[in-house]
C-alpha positions, 0 to 999 in steps of 0.5 A, a space after each residue: 304871648 304879651 306882657 300884661 304890665 309896661 313898668 318903664 315908660 316915659 312921658 313929656 314930663 322927661 324931656 325927651 319923651 313926646 307923648 302925655 300920660 292920657 296917650 300912653 294909657 290909651 296905647 296901653 289899652 290897645 295893646 292889651 295891657 292892665 297896668 302901666 307905670 309912668 317912670 319919667 326921669 328924675 330931677 338929675 336928667 339935664 331935662 328931668 322934671 322937678 321933684 314937684 313933679 312926682 310929689 303931685 302924681 297924687 293927682 293921678 287917677 288909679 285908672 285911666 283909660 281902663 288901665 290902672 296906671 302906677 306912679 313911677 320914676 326911673 331914678 339916677 345913680 347919681 354917686 359912687 355910694 349909691 346916691 340917688 337923685 330924689 328924696 328918700 320919702 319920695 321915693 317911698 311914696 311911689 308905686 314903682 321905682 327904677 334905679 338906672 346909671 345914664 352917662 349924662 349924670 352917673 359917675 363916668 370911668 369907674 373900674 367894674 369893682 367901683 361900677 359893682 360896689 356901686 349898684 350893691 349900695 342901690 339894691 340895699 335902698 328899700 324903696 328901689 324896685 328895679 335895676 334899669 338896663 344893667 346891660 350898658 357897655 359904657 357901664 361894665 358891672 361884674 353881673 353874677 355879683 350883682 344880679 346875686 345880690 338882687 335876688 336875695 334883697 328881692 330887687 327885679 332886674 330888668 329886659 330892656 327891649 329898648 336896648 335890642 332896638 333903639 338905645 345902648 348900641 353894643 349890649 346885646 352880648 351883656 343881655 346875653 349874659 344877664 339872661 344866662 345868669 337869670 335862667 340859672 339863677 332861677 330868678 324872676 325878671 320884667 321885660 319892659 319897653 322903656 318907650 319914650 312914645 306912646 307906639 312903643 308902650 308894650 312893644 317887647 316883642 324883640 326882647 321877650 323872643 330872645 329871652 324865650 330863646 335863651 331859656 328864661 322860663 315864661 313863669 320867671 317873667 313877672 309881667 306876663 301877669 298884671 295880678 304877679 305884678 301888682 302883688 310882688 310891688 304891693 301896690 296900694 294907691 290909696 296909701 301912696 296918696 295920703 303919704 304924697 298929700 301929706 308930704 308937700 303942700 303945693 
């Protein structure tokens, strides 16, 4: 069993990642992926690209190396009121928007109540598609409240393979708690690689194994099917390109 769409990957534009978009899509094709979202970090990250990088994704082809290429961003949650580090009009133009908290830029030392309130504000943002790696042990959340709010708003909760392998050490028990709630709510989710190098694109084996062991239904792992993924995200590449063209004359 393999995912057919990896919705969380990073190119060299993220600064601390190591592969080009060409290399990422070639790796995706080798792994049998039909769809790849390149979701580079937004400007709030210390080494993230300028927002013009995201405006100029209008030059990306719809397909590259035989893989559907989605224009995306992993935006940082930068304020307790749920503020994000890309402008609203730009977020509206992208195919995939992941909202994540990162220690380098997100509010620190908030209580579980304030962190939860912050995420509830993010969930209300109509342009956010996915909540990224909410299992981070440095950011305590009321998971039932956040996940049920995401469900009510049609947001996807991500199960992040990197949290089981190379990042966010100490998050295992939080991952299991998130999976338990997803299972009990019979809620769709996505399992992503969070790849920062081409060799890890589509690599979600650990997370997928644990998710299935924890009772997550195959039909609720949305990105096992590229068609269902595209339908959920309401992908319209030409409309996106037209919007970007009108917004900024580079």
